[in-house]
N, C-alpha and C positions, 0 to 999 in steps of 0.2 A: 302490521303491529309489528316494534322490534322485541325478540323474545329474550330476554335475561343472560348470561353470557352462562353457560354452562357448569355447575360447580362442580370439579372432577375429588372423586373417591381415594382416599391413602391406598389402593391395592395394589395386589403384584401386576403389570400389565402381562403378564405371562399364563392368568390364570384366568380364565375365562368364569366371569360372575353371572350365573343363570337367576333368575325371578322366575319361579315354575307359579303356574295362576291356574285352580279349578275352582271350577263351578257347578252346583247342581240345585236345580229344582227339588221340591220336597215330591212334588209328582213325577216327576222322573226316574229320582231315587226309587219310588215305592212301586213305580210300574216298569224300568226299566233295566234297572239295577247300576244305573250310574253311578255306584258310590264316590263319594268322594277320598275316601282312603285307597280306591283301586286305582284310580287318576295319578294321587298322589305314588305309590310306588310306583308304577310304571314311568314318570318320569325321573323320577329318585335312578332308578334302577340306570335310564339311558344317559341321563349324567354324569353317572358314576362308570360307564364306560367309556365316554367318550373323555375321561377325564379332565370336568367342568367342578364349578362346586357352585354348588346351591347355596348362594344370597340370604334367599328368605322363598318360606311358601304364604303364598296369599289362596286366602280361599273363602269366596262368598259360597253359604251353604244355604239350603231350603230359599234359594234367591232366582228369579228369573232373570234371563238373558235380556230384557229389556231395553234398559237403559242405563249408562253409568251412574247415573245421579243416585240410582236407590243401589251401587252394590260399593261398598263400604272397602274392600281389599282391590278391589282394580283401583279405583282413585288412590288407593296407599300406594300400590304396583306405579302407577302414572307420576305420582311425587316422588318414588326414587328413582325412576329414569330420568325428570328431570334433573335431580342431586346426581347424579352420573353414578348412582352404586350398584348399577347392574349391567349389563353389555349385550347380554343375551334374554331373549322372556319365551317359554317354552309352555304349550300347553298341551293335553291332550286330545284335543280334535277344535278344527276352528270355531266352532260356535259355542265353546266353551267360553271366548271371550267375548262375544256379541253375534247377535243374532241381527242387528239393522244397519245396514252397509251406511249410513252417515255416521254411526259410534267407530265401526269398521275404519273408515276412511280418517277419521278425528286420528284412531288410536296409531295409526298409519304413519301421519304426517308427525308425528309425536316420537315412532320411534327414527324416523328418517331425519328429525332433527337432533337427535339426541346420537346417533349414528347406535340405534342400538339393534340388534339382528332379532327376526319374531321365525320361530316354527313350531311346525303342529309337529306331534309324534302321528299321527294318525292320515294327515294329509302328506306326502312326501314329494309335490309337484311343487312345492312354487319355495321360493326363496325372498325374503322382502327385501333386499341388497339388490336385483335385479330385478331390469325392467318387464320383463315376462314374470317373474314372483308377483310382483304388484299385481298384474294384469289378474294370473290367475285369484291371488289375496281378494281382489275387487267382485271377481267371480265368483268365487265362493260367497264373499258377503251377501251377493244378493240374492243365492241361493235360501241362506241359513235366512235374509230378511224373509224371504217368500215363506220360508215351512213358518217362521214364528207367526206372521200372519195367519195363517192356515189354522195353525193349532188355537191362534186367538179367538179365531171367527169359531170354530168348533165347539171352542169353550163357551163362549157365548152362547150359543145356539142348544148347548146342552143345560147352560144354567137357564136358559128362558124356558126350556121343553121341561123341567124340574118345577120351577114357578106353573108353569101351564097345568102341571101335576097335581099343584096344590104341595108340593114340597119348600120347606127353608132354603135359602142359599145366605143369609146373613150370618151375622155373628150374634155377638149376646147383645140382649134386650131385655129391657125390665118385666119380669112380669112370669118371664118362661127359664127355663134351663135349657141349654142346648145340650144334649146326649147322644152319646154315640152310638149303634146297636150293627151290630152285624150282620150285613146281607150277602146276597147271592157272590157278589164279586169285589167284595170286602166289605167297607162301612159306611154309613152314612148319618145323618145327620140331626134329629128328630126337636123338635120345641117339646117341653113338658111345663106343666103350670106349675109352679114356684107358689105358692099356698100365701103367704106372707108376699112378699112382691104382688101377687095377683089381685089383696086387701088393699095396698098402693095404690095401683093403677085406679080400681074401683073407687077407692076415698077420689084422686084426684081428677074423676069424670065427674062424679058427685059435685063436686066441692064447684066445677064451670056451670053445670047444667044449674048449681043454684043462684049464676050470678057471680061468682065470684072472679077477680082476672088474674089473669098470667102471672104476673108479676106476687100482688097479695097469695095465689097456692104456694106457689116458690116460696115467698118469706115464711109463710108457716111451717112448709114441711118444711125446712133448713132449723128452724126454732125449735121443731119437735123431732131432732136431730135426723132425720131420713134421709139418703143419700142414693144417687143414680145408682145402675149398673156399674159403671167405672169407678165407683164410691166417689162422685165426686159432689158436692152443691148442688141443686135445684136452682136453674133458672126460668127465666120466662120463653127461652127459646127451647130446654128441654121441655117444657111444659106445655107448649106447642105443639111438639114434635110427640108427644104422647098423644094428645089429644087427635090428633087429627091422623092417628096409624090405624087403619082397618085390620090389620092384625089381630087386634085384641074383638073384633065380634067374629075371628073366625075365618080370615080372608089374608091371602098372599096376595101383596102390590110389590111390582121388580116391574125396575130399568123405569125409573120412575126419572134418571136421570141417565145422558149416553153422552159420552164423547168425554168422560170425567175428567181426565190426562190432561185436556186440552182445552173444557170450555166451562171447567170446575160447575160453579150450581146454575150457570145460564145454560147450562145446555139442557132444561126439562124437555121430556118426550111429551109428548101431546093424550100418547095413547099408551097410555102403560099398561103392563099385563095384571090385572088383579082377579083373582080365581079364589076358590074358596077351597082351602087349605084343611091339612091333615091332622091340622093339631085343636087344640081344645079352646073355645071362648074363653075370655075373661069375665066380658060385660055385654049387655043384651044390647040387642038390636033398636028396642023404644029407648033406649041410655043413649047410644049413638047418633040416632034420627035428633034427639034432644040437643045434644050439644053440637054436632053438625050445623045445626039451623041457629043458634044461637050463635056461634062463634060466625060463621056467612054475614048475619045481621051485624056483627060489632066490625067484620071485618069491609062494612062500606064507607069508603072513603070519606070523611067528612071533609067538607069547604076549609081551606086552611085560611084562619084568618091571623096568622103570621109569618112575616118574612125575614126575619130578621135573622143574619150571621153571626155565627159566635167566633170571631178575632182570633181569640185564642187554642182552640179546639187540638188537641195532642202535644201542646207543649207544658202542659201540668199536669203529677201526679200523686195519687191519694198521699199524705204524711202518716197515715198509719199502714194500708198493703199495696204501694206504690205504683199500682193500675191508673191510666188514665184518668182524668177528669174527662165526663162530656158536656154537651149539652144539655140541659136540661131548664123544664119553664112550668111557671104556673100562673091560673088565668084569676084574678079576683075582680070583684064589683066593690066599688065604691058606693060610701053611702047616698049618694047624688043618682047612683047606677050607672057611671058610668066604667066602664069595663078594661080593665087594663092587666096586659103582660109582664110580668118578671122574669126574667131568665139569671140563670143559674149555671154553674160549672159544679157537676157533681160527682163521686166516684163513680166507676163504672159497675164496680163492682158489688156496688149497695145498687143500683138503678138496678142492674140484671137480676142477682143472688136475695139481695133483701138485708136486715138488718142483722143476723144471725153471722153473714158473712165479714161486713164491715158498715163502720159507718159511713153518715151519706159526704161529712167535709166539704160544706157547702161553701161556697165562694162564689158570691155574687159579682154574675157579667159585668156590670156596668165598673162596680168600685174595684176588678180586676184589669180592665180595661183601661182607665181612668189611669191605675197605678202604673203598666208599662209606658202608657206616653208621657207622662208628666215625667217616670223616670230616666227616659230618654232625651228627653227635653231639658233636664235638669243635667244632665250628664253635657252635653251639647253648648246650654250655654253658661258654666259654670266651670270655664278654665282649668279652673286647681282641682276640682270635683276627680276629672277624668284624669289629669298628671297624678294623682293619687295614683287611683286606681295602676293604669302604665307602669307609675316607678313602681310599686309594689309588686306585681308579675313579673318584671324585668329582675329585679331583686332577688327574687325567689327564684327564678329559672340559674344565678350566676350562683347561686349556695349549692343549686343543685349538682352542679359540673361533678365537684371532686368524687362523692360518691357512688356516685353512676360511675365514671370514667372507673373506681374501683371495682364496683361491681363487674363491667362487662373485661378487664382484665382476670379476675377469677375466673368467673364463668369459662370464660375464652383457653387458662391452663386445664379447667375441666373436661373439656370439649377434646383438649391435645392428651388428656390422659386416659379419655374410651376410646378416644383413634390407636393409642398404642397397644389398650389391652385388644384390640380389635383385631389388630394385624399379628401377636402373640396370637391369639388363636386359631388365623389364617394360614400359621409357621407350624402350629402343632397339628392341625388338621392335614396340612399337608405328607409331614412329616408321618404319618399312619399313625399319631399317638392319639387322638381320638379321632372319632367318627361323625359322619355325618350328623346326626341326630342332638351331639352333643355341641356341635359347632353351630346351627343352627340357634335350639335354644340359647346359648350365649348370644349370638349375634343380635335374637330378639330383646335379650336383657339390656344387651348396652343401646340395642336403638330407643328404646323405651324412655331412658334415660339422656340419651342423648338430645329428643325431641325435647322433652321438658325442660333441659337447658338451653337447647337451642332458640326457643320459642320465650323464652327470661332473656336472655342475652339480646335478641331482636327487637323488645319493648325496651330495654333499656339503653338501647342503643338509638332505639327510637327519640325516648326522652332526653337522652345525652346529646341528640339532633339538635332538639326543640332550642335547650338552653344553650348548646352555644353558637346557633345562628346568631344571628344579628339581632336584637332587640327590640320589640314589639314596637311598631314604628307610631310616635303618639299623633305625629303632624295629620298620616293615615288615616287612622284611627279618625280622628279629627272631622275631618272630611266625608269618610264615607258616613258615620253618623248625624253630619248632618247635611247631606244630602235624603240623607233615609229618612228624618223628622219632617223633613221639608216633600218627600211626594207623600208620605204617611199621611200628614195635615191636607192635603187637597186630593187623594185618589176616593174615587168611590169603595164604601166598603167589600167588595168582594176584590179588588184588586190590593188594600189597605190588608187583606189577610192575606194573601201571599206573600206580600211585601214582609210580614212578619214571621212567617213561614223560612222564607230564604235566610235570613240573618239570626233571627232567636231560636238558641237549641233545648231550652229549657227554660222555665220561670221558676223560681225553690221556693215552695211552697210548705207555711205551717199550718197547725192546726189552729183556728180560732181567727180564717181568713188574713192570716200573719203572711208576711214576704219577707224570703230573703235575700234572692237576689233576680235576678235575669245574666244566663249565660247568654254571653252571644258567640255565634264563631265565626270568625274569618277565613275566606279562602280567596282563589282569584276570585273563582266566579262572582263571589261577592264584590269584588274588586272592581270587578268589569261591571257587574249589573250597577253600580252606584256613582264608579267613577266615571265611567264610559271609555274603559280602556282594552283596546286591541289588542290581540298578541304582538309582542313586539319581531317586525321585522331581524334584528341584531341581534337578539336572541336565542336561546335556545328551543325548540317547543315548549308551547305552554307556558312561556313564562309572559309574564303583562311589562311594558313598558311605564315606567312612571319616575317624570323627574330625573330621569338616568342613573336613579338610585336602582339595589336592591332590596327588594323586602320579604318576609318571610311571604312564603304561600298559604300559612295556615297556624290559624294561634287562636286561642280562647279566650274571652273578656268576662269577667262576672262584674255586673256594676248595678 
């Protein structure tokens, strides 16, 4: 993949601007004394001795070195590297940057790509701008990853043993408070019964044992003003989690899922740890057994009597809360004994959490699906309708050009002013008028302003590019919609759903089953799908040939 050209920062080429990166996990700080401030002070002193400017300090506090994704400061450092703001990265120790070899290699590739030097205060044996240094860098990475994996395995073993001993490894849970107590080697966490919440837990179990359903229980609790431990409304899922948690009969269950980061909910462990806990139970064994027996009975899968497909799943949102409208059906018996299934779309918040959270905002599935297909047919079959829609959009695009041009120009001037201020602070620092702390503070302030302005400028430029690009092509839109309608009418149900998801971005719904319009999104993939256009051998990569004319690759219509 071709990388975008490096953006050069307005900095003095005679001055090396260093990005200092520091990281420490909570466990390291507590057990080994790897404090953030100690790392930073050491690295600041090194920069001062070498007469280099600390452009910014990037700190991930209380965060492990497992992955880049979960370390915001490291991601910010990589962004600044791409933007050419620093010429060197300095860390206290290699494993501060990462303990995962694949991440280290990715970081090294980024450094090489943007000609940025990497140095470690503790490991003096390599410089990443030499072949030997790169090899040493990778060797250290392998060792660091081995150490991380060893630590992870040791932690897992320790957590499992704690569970076998009846100790709690989790976080907050309804019915209990997690309380820290002093022990010989520091602190430990134990569960103490929360009397008020415990009554709520007993109520939930009793309601289910009496025959109430999961949603019915959630709905009543929400109406009565009860909240979950994280202070959110109850849903059928949260009720299900509670009634299936053996914690409430004094048991500790651990390691239900394995390799969560890779397998998520699919990584079910068939033999989790279940042990007698040190905590006090909230419900009786008798009530637990009754609930489990009833739950198992209800969980038996009934024969599926309806195999219909909901064509518009994910395309409509609740007009009240904005949640997705999801599939819902009811079974009715007519006077002659005939059983029928009625299909609807309802608010997902209402379905999961009840009427306390939102109303159903029911939309009949047949009505909605008929509206969509008939509206598309109308636009295709009545040329004037589509002409008016496209003309209105093109007119609005042109009308927006001047205001957007002025906005982009104004933001550009503000960004130049910020760059001038930054240069002023660098000169003050180089003249020993201000110290390093003052410089960092001011640069951080300028960066926050710069990032906000740059984001807005990018948005305005994108809107401007859309507005000044060639107008939405009426003939192309008509051909795509004609082909779309033709395929929709003859395709099987499942294919119809896929076709709709390809082109329909959102169906705007008002209360009372009223529709405001269908938002269609066109891009090169849609063009290729419905017009069968292959990438042009004469055009730039990714472009599509169409009657030897150029068309915008992306635009939106509301019909």
